[in-house]
N, C-alpha and C positions, 0 to 999 in steps of 0.2 A: 713376682712377689718376693719380699725379703725373707730372711730366715725365720723371722717371727711369724710370718704368715704362710708357713710351709704347707698347710693342707686345707682344703675346702671340701666339705661334705655336700654331695648333691642328693636330692631326694625326689622320688617320683611317686605317682599314685595318690590314693586317698588314705586318710586315717594314719598319717605319719606320726610316729610316736615322738614325744618330746625327748630331746637329748638332755639328760639331767646333769651331766657332769660339766666341768670338774667340780669336785666337792672341796671347798676351801676350809681348812682347819687353821685356827689362829691361836698362837701361844698367848698366855696371859702377859699383861704388862709387867715389866721387871719389878715394879713396886706394887703389884697386886697383893692383897691381903687375904689370908686363909681363915683367920679367926676374928672374932669381935675384939679380942684383946689386942691383937696385932694392929687392927684397924684404928683403935683408939690411940694407940701409941703413935702410929703414922700421922693421924690427924693432929695430935699435939705437936709433933715435929714441924708439920707444915704451918701451923698457926704461929709457932715460935719463929719461923722463917719469914713471917709476914704475909703468908698466903691467905686469901679470902676463900673460905670453903663453901661448897655447894653440894646439894644432893639432888638426884633426879629419880623420881618414882614413876613407874610405868614408862621406863626410859626407852624401851625398844632398843634399836641399834645405837642410840645416843646422838641423834641429830641436835636436840636441844642442849645436851651436855657439851657437844663440840662447840656450839655457838657461845655458850657461857664461858667455856675455856678461852675462846678467842677474845672474849670481853674482859678477861683478867681474873675470872673465878677459877678455882681448882675443884673440879667435881671429884669428890673422894668416895661418894656412896651412891649406888644405883640399885634399883630393884625392878625386875620384870618377871613374868611367868612364861617366858618363851626361851628355851634353851639356846637356840642359835643367836637370838638377839643378845642374851646375856654374854655369850662367848664373844660376840663382836664388841660389846661394851668393855668387857674385861681386858680385851687386847689393847684397846686404845686409851684407856683411862686407868690411873693408879687407884689404889684404895680397895674398897669392897664392892663387888658386883654380885648381887644376890639373885638367885633364881627362886622366887618365893611367891606365895599367894597372899596378897595383902587383905583379902577378905577374912583370913584366919585371925582371930583376936590375939593369940599369942605372938604371931609374927608381927602384927601391927604394933603391939606394945614394944617388942624388941627393936623394930626399926625406928620408932619414935624416940626410944631411949638412946639409941646410937646417935641420932641427929642432935638431940639435946646435949649429950655428954661429949660429943666431938666438937661442939661449938660451931656447928654449921650455920652460916649466916643466911644463905639463900636456899629455899626448897622449891624445886621445879617439878612439873609433872603434867601428864595428860591422861587422867583417869578415864576409862570407858564409862559412858553414861547410858544406861539402859532405861527405856521408858517405864514409868511407874503406873500401876493401876490407880484408880481414884481412891480406893480404900487404902492403898499403901501410902499415897501422898497425905491423906488425911491423918493417918496414924503418926507419921513422922512430924507433920506440922503441929499436931496436938502435943506431942512429947516435947518438941523444941520450945513451943510457946509457954508451956507449963513446967519446963525443966524436969521432965519425967523420963527422958530418953535413957535407956540403959547405957552404962559406960562402954560396953562392948556387945554389939549386936551381931551375931554370926550371920544374919541374913542381910546385912547391909549391902548396898550397892557400892561399887568401888569409889565413886566420888565421895561417899560418906567416909570411907576409909581414909581417903586423902585429907578430908576435912578433920578427921579425928587425929591424924598425925600432927597436923598444924596445932590443934588444941593442946596436945600433949607436949610437943616440942617447942612451940612458940619461937620459930626462927624470925630473924629481923625482916625477911622479905619472902614473898611467895609469888611464883609465876605459874599460872595454870593455862594450858592450851587445850582447846577442844574444838569439835566441829560446831558450826553455828546452830545446828538443830538442838544442841543441848540447852540453849537459852530461848529458843523462839517458838516453843509450844504455846498453846492457848493461855495457860496460867503462868508460864515461865517459872515453874515450881523449883527446879534444881538451882537455877541462877539466883533467884530471889532468896532461897534458903541459904545458899553460900554467902551472899552478901550480908544477910542478916546475922548469921552466926559469926562471921569474921569481924564485923563491926562490933558485935557484942563483947568480943574479947580484946578490943583495942586496936584493930587494924583499920587502916583507911584503904578503901577498895576502889580501883578503877577498872573498867571493862570496855572492850572495844572489839568490833568485828574488823579484823585487819586484812587488807588485801596484800598478800605477800609480794606481789610485783612492785609495790611501792617501796620495797626495801631491797630491790636488786635481785629478787628471785625470778627466774625466767618462766613463770607459769601463773595462770589464773588459779589462785588458791586462797580461799577466804577461811580464816580461822578466828574463833573466839579466843581472845586473850584476856585473862583476869590477872591483875597485879594487885597484891595486898602488901602494905608496909606497916610494920608494927609501930606502936606509939603514935598512931594517927598521923603518920608522915605522908606528905603529899608526893605524888608521882606525876611526871610529865612524859607523854608519849614521845618516842624518838622521832626526830624530824624525818620527813619523807626524803628518800634519795632521788635526786633530780634525774639521773641517768637510768633508763630502763634497759633491761637485757632481753634480747630476743632468743628464740631457739637456736638460730645459727650463731649468734654471739657465744652461746653456751657450748655447742657441740661441733661447730664447723671445723675445728682443727683435728678432730678425731679421724683416724684413717678409715676409708671405706672397707666394709666387709660384706659378705653375702650371708643370707639367712642360714643359720645352723653352723656357721664357721666356729671351729675350735682351734686354739693354738697347740703346738707341741708342748709337752711339759706339764700338762694337767693344770692344777691350781697355780703353779708357778709359771705357767706359760704367759706369753705376752705378744704384743704386736708392735712393730717398729713405729716410732713417733718422731715427726719432724720438728715439733716445737709449737708453742702457743702463738696466736696471731693477734690477740686483743687483750684488753685489760682484764676482763673476766676470766679468760682462759689462763692468763698468767697467774691470777690468784688461785686458780684450781691446781696449778703445778707448783706453787710456791714451796711446799714442804715435801715434795718428792725428793728422796735421797739422790745425791749426785750420780750414784751408780745406776740409777733407774731413769735418768733424764731422757733417754731415748726409748723408753718403754711405756706402754699402756697396758695395765692389767684389767681383767674382767670385761674386756670389750667383746662380749659374746652374747648371742641371742638365739632365739628359737629357729628351727628349720622353717621354711616356707613351703607350703603345699603348692603343687604346680598350678592348681586352679586359683589359689590366692595370689600367686605371682602374676598371673594374667590380670586379675582384678586390680591389684596394687598398681600395675603399669598403666591402667586407665584413669587412675585417680589423681586429682589435684587437691589442693588444700580446701577447696570449697565443694568438692564432690561428696554427695550423700550416698549412703549405702543403697538407698532406693534409686539412685541414678544409674547404678550398674545394670548391665543387661540381665534380664530375668534368669537366664541360664547360668549366670555366675553367682546368683544369690542362694546361699544355703539356709538363710533365715528369713522370717517374714519381714518384708520391707516396711509394712505399715506399723510394725511394733519396733523394729530395730533399724530405724532410718539412719542412725549414727553408729551402727555396729562396727563399721570400719571408719577410721578417721585418720587422714594424713595430716601431720602437723605442718603448720605454716612456718617456713624458715624465718620469715620476717616479722613474726608476731610471737606472742607468748604461747607456751604449751598449755594444753588443757591440764587440769589437776592430775598430778601423779598420785594414784591411789594404790591400795594393796591389790586391787583387781588386776593390775598389770602382771601379777604373778600367775594369772590363769591363762590368758591368751594374747594379750598385747595388741589386739586389733584396734584399740582406741589410740594407739601410739605408733602409727606408721611413720617411719623416717621421712623427713621432708623431701629428700632427694634420692633415696635408695629404696628398692622394693623389698622391704623387710620391716619388722618391728624393731623397737629400740633395743640396744644392748644394755647390759647391766650398768656399764660405765656411763652411757648416755643418760639413762634414767637418774643415776646418781648426780650427774652434772646438773640436770634440770632441778634437782632438789638442793643443789649447792653443796653436796658432799665433795670435798677435794679428791684429787686422783690418788693420793697416798692412802685413802681410807678404803679398807677391805671389809667384806661382809662374810661372815661364817655360813657354811652350809652350801647346798647346791644353788644353781641360779634361781630356782623358784623361791628359795628362802631369801636370797639377796633381794630379789624384786619385792617380796613382801615387806622386808625390813625397810627398804627405801620408800615404798608407798605409804607405810605407816608413820614415817618419821616427820618430825618438825624440821623444816629447812634450817640448817645450821646458820645461814646468813640472817634469818629472822631472829634466831636465838641470840646472835651476837648483838644486834641492834637493841633487843630488849635488855640484854645483860648490861650494855653500856648505859642505858637509861636508868636501870636499877642502881648501878654503882653511883651515878651522878646524884640520885636522890638520897642515897645513904650517906654520901660524903658531905652533902650540904643540906641537911634535913630542914624542912619547913613544915609547919603544921597545916593540915587541910582546913579549908574555910568552913566546911560543913560535912556532915555525914547524912546518909540516907535516913537514919533514925531521927535526926534533927528536922529534916525536911518533912517527913511524914507526920511528926508530932505537931509541927507548926500548921500544916494543912488541916490536920484533923481538928485541932482546937478552933481554928477559924470556921470550919464547916459546921461544927456542933453549936457554935455561938451565933451563927448567922440566922437572923430571924426570917427574912423574906428572900427566897431563892429565885434566881432567874429561871431556873428549871425546877419548879416545885415538886415534880414527880420523882425527884431524887430522894424524897422522903416518903414515897408511896408505901402503902402497907401490903399491896399484892403485886405480883408480877404482871397480871393482866392490866392493872392501872398504868404501869410503866409502858407496856406495849401499846396501849391505845393512845396515851399522851404523846409518846415519842413518834408514833406513826402519823398522828393527826397534826401535831403542833411543832414538829421539827422545823426550826428556822422561822417560826411564826413571830409576829410583832409582839412586844411585851404586853400591850393592852389586850390582844387576842388571848394570850396565855392566861392573864388574870381573869378574863371572862369565862373561858372554856374549861380550865382545869377543875374548878369546883364541880362542874357538871359531870365531867368524866370520872371524877373521884368517887361518885356515887356508885359506879358500876365495878364492883370488886372482882367479879368473875365473868367469864364469857356469857353465861346464861343471862346475867343482868343486862348486858349490852344487847343481846339478841332480843330480849323482851322490849327493849326501848329503841328498836331500829329506826322507827319514824322520827323520834327525837334526835337521834344521831344524824340522820339525813338532813334535818333542819339545821343543826349546828354546822354541818359541812357546807351547806349553801350559804349560811351567814358569813362564814370566813373564807369563802371561795375555794373550798377543798372538798368538793363533792366526791371526787374519785377516791380520795383517801378514806373518806367516811364509808363509802360503799365497800371498800376493801376490808375495813375493820368489821363491818356488819357481816360480811361473808365468812370471815375467819371466826367470828363469835358464834355464828350459827353452826359451823362445823365442829367447834370445840366445846359447845355447851354440854353435850352428853359426857365428855371425857376431859374435864378441866385439869385432872391430875397430870396430864402430859406436860403441863407448864411447870410442874414441881421438879422435873428432872433437868439436867443441864444439857440435854441432847437437843438437836435441831428439831424445829417444828415446821412442817410444810406451810408455806404462805407467809411466814414471819422472817424478816431479814435477820441474818445471823448477828449483825451488830446490835440490832434492837433487842434480840433475846439475850445477848451478852450483857447489855445494860440492865435488863430486868434481873438477871442472875446476880449482878453486882449490887443492885439496890435492895433486893429481897432474897437473901440467902436462905437455903434450907439448913436444918440443924439435925443433930442426931447422927445415926450411922451413915446417912446419905448427905452429910454436910457438904454444901457446895463450896468450891473455891472461887476466889475472885479472879475473873479473867482480866488480862491486861488489854485495855481498849486504847486504840491509837487513832482516835478521831482527828480530823483536821485541826480542831480547836485545841485539843490536848497536846498535839504535836507542836503547835505554836507556842504554848506555854513552856513545854520542855526545851524547845529551841532557844527561847529567850533566856531561860534559866541556866542552861548549860553553855550558852554562847556558842552553839554549834548549829549547823544548818540541817538538823534532823527532820525538820518539817518539809524540806525540799529535796533531800537526797537520802536514799536508803531508809525510807520511812518505816518499812516493815521489819527492818533489822536494827540499825543504829537508833531509830526512833523508838522502837519497842524497848531497847536497853535503857534509853534515857528515861522513859516513862516508868519502867520498873524500878530504876534507881531513885525515883522521887517518891514512889508509894511504899516501897519496902515490903516487908513480909511479917511484921509483927501484928499485934492486935489492932493497930491503927491503920493497917493497909487498906481496908475497904473504904473507910471514911476518907482517907487521904486521897484515894482514887476518885471518889465522888467530888471531893473538893477541887481536884484538878479540872473536872468537867464543869463544875459551877464557875470556877475561876475563869475558864476560857470563854464562858458565856456572859460574864459580868465585867470584872475589872480588866482582865487581860485581853482587851478587844484588839482586832486586827489593826485599827488605826486609833491613835491617841489613847493608849492604855492608861489606866489610873494606877500607876505604880505606887503612889503614896499610900494607898489603902491595901496594898498587896500583903498577904500574910508572910510572904517570902522576902519582903523588902530588905531585911538585914543580911540575907544570904545570897540574893540574886546579883550576879555581876553586871547585869544589864539594867538594873533598876534606875529609872530616871533618864536613861539614854535612848529608850525605845520610842521610835516615832511611827512604827508600822512598817 
């Protein structure tokens, strides 16, 4: 071993305690600001020098901040409510790094005022998004639609805080990062509200589920990215990087160490380093000071229990936890089949999350019998080697796992700069699309699916179940008959007639299924008034019934976002993206949500999409000339199926 690898700690037995040191303390950046006044003066100086200023809220350690800096922005303001993350950010970035709670109304006003008064051009952030109760969603939506929301609601979720900062500060550009689940719930409430409110104050909004590996990040990591530009300025997503980076491309140059190894010198300890071997590794070393060219810091990891060491030794990249001998398994293999996971050197890493701070078993080194080091985890997130993290190793792992990969931030920052430097107006807004669809639907006399104007949910359920994909003449004949049966008891009383209808159109089994459901629900028809699942009724059919016939009052139902094959076809043609063939339940849902919006037109706009897919926007030879979106659709007149 070299001098930098002077000691190795070996452990035996069970229940080995985590070695928590060394504890890294980071000094503030030389141009860190202590007061709001000092910050505003610093920001004015940087603007005068030609810098483009940015702020990062919910900044964590500053992965997004670092990427934006690499793209040419100067991040001068950051906020987070984790002391170690703030210390890390304050060390690496000039300006003001605040440890504060943005759910506090006074703090929110202060931060928004600083962003506005400092002339900050780009606001970035990744606000946590907690799930809302149905009542909470209804309250917010009612206030938004009727302009009744209080200026400062102390109970707001943090995404609301982020949105209100935008409303108060009005920066030229906004970049928001979040987990995909923020947008992919049944009603897509948070995402649709964000888009609606941002468009309402003059922003053009683009959203996409981004695979970070497409931008040179060596891991499977999908994130929702929302970009909003003021004055309805258009934004184009950055081009995908042709060369992909594997785990070994990212960490293969780092020296081997044993589990639990610690260098001499505590936080300033290091291990000897021979130099980078590839392009990605060279980029990670580019800003390392010359005096540290032969050193790697933070290359430390957890001790390895003796039984885990034996288990790790048996594992390849395709080995499941359940494949290990039973005597080596400390957890239930039927539940934790991937409790241990060795990374594949020649593939991408699994997503680095904050869970890595707890045990690291999901991230076993591809060629050594230990979990990843802090520096290796940082590399897989594209943090360069000069970047240090405040606190003990567990805090460093947490900050790394929670971060936006800086390389993704750089590509987004480059694209935002390009859009701001050469502004072009957007061709349409969600508000415009929803309004056009709604007007068409309300004016349309005869519908291809007439139950889209049904008066009860039961009518929708019976028609959709019996007549889905039926011929137009069958629909014209059968719908008036079904329409007479408003509730399950009506259908149950006419079961013989329903059976006859089923035979006439060759759908006896469907008719029998409807009759059985009607018989069961006849005593309790009120179950259809809730938005909950009902045994025997397909979830998609019930969602359509909720969309067509909403409840009102305290239990007002929200419109679910439906992604039927036909609706996805319309969305694909309108957006000129293959959302009907790829990522239908993610990018497809985003595309549909962007077309129906979240204002008072949303429900009819969504019904219009369903009707459009069953009438004019046919799979083959669509009638683009009659489409209500003709003036907005980039594919109009060019679609041949």
